[in-house]
C-alpha positions, 0 to 999 in steps of 0.5 A, a space after each residue: 500499499 503506497 501514501 504519499 501524503 503527509 501523515 503523522 507519526 506516533 513514536 517515542 524518541 529511544 525505542 530502536 523501532 521508531 528510530 528506524 524510522 525516523 532515519 529513513 524517513 529523513 534519507 528519503 526525504 518522508 515530510 511528517 509530523 512528529 507525535 512524541 508519545 508517552 509510554 504511558 499512554 497506552 490509549 492512543 495506540 490502542 485506538 490507532 491499531 487495536 495494540 501497544 506498539 508504535 513506531 505509527 504513521 496515520 495519513 490523512 484519510 485516517 488510516 494508521 500503519 504501524 511496523 517500522 519496516 512495513 512503514 519504510 517499504 511503503 514510502 521507498 517507492 523508488 527502492 533506495 533503500 536496497 532491500 534486497 540485500 536484506 533479504 539475503 543477510 536476514 538471519 546474520 543481521 538479526 542476530 547482530 540486532 538481537 545480540 545488541 540489542 539486549 546489551 543496548 536496552 541493559 545498558 540504556 533504559 535506566 539512562 533513557 527514563 532521566 531523559 525530557 522524554 519521560 515524566 514522573 508517571 511514564 518514567 515510573 511505568 516504564 521501569 516497572 515494564 521492564 524491571 519485569 524482564 531485565 530485573 531491578 534497574 538498579 542491579 544493571 547499573 551495577 552490572 553495566 561494566 561487563 555489558 559493556 565489555 561484552 557490547 564491544 566485543 561484539 561490535 568488535 566480530 561482528 560488526 566493523 569486519 562487515 564494514 564495506 564500508 557499510 554492513 556488508 555493502 558499500 553502498 547505504 541500505 535499509 541495513 544501515 539503519 536498522 544498526 544505527 537505530 538500535 545502536 544511537 541510543 549508547 550515545 546516553 550512556 556516560 560510561 561508554 564510547 564507542 570505538 572510532 570506527 563505529 562512531 564514524 559509521 553512525 555518524 555518517 549514517 546521521 549526515 545521510 539520513 539528517 538525523 536529530 536525535 533530540 530534534 524533538 526535545 526542542 519544538 
């Protein structure tokens, strides 16, 4: 299904799947109205799509769509994002995203909740929900050095070696958007620094997608 009208994007600033869409829209030049949604707002997403899951785009005819990759496919009518490359490398990419995503969440979640995106109510809601799966945030902070070591080793083994200069390609593709979206939240963690190769890679993607992580805080 293809849409070309100006749309609303309901998203969380920290969410990697929401960041995917923002990166993709930036690269494609897609115009949209940004709606940063409170994490404890269950009514809005359920009303739009029947479940509490973002990102969601709502077109000017009222039709709503979720799932980050489906949203980007609908907008990428010229095939600029190299979807065929994703199809060829889905297994290895998903393994990298699964492993890195778990580590990024362990490291970044205790910091995300203190950014301007959250207030007291949504902070408590987020922490309560996430601690069911990950345990107390204070324990994540206490164990952060082991997560840092593990993430650093993973990036050296599974990302840096695959940069050509983009992930498994000499061209920028949807795979780079997916990787950058998962890793970008680590910039909020003061105890972590990307190595030069990964930082340069992420900053190159930032330039290509005209991305500003904190833009919505200053609207």
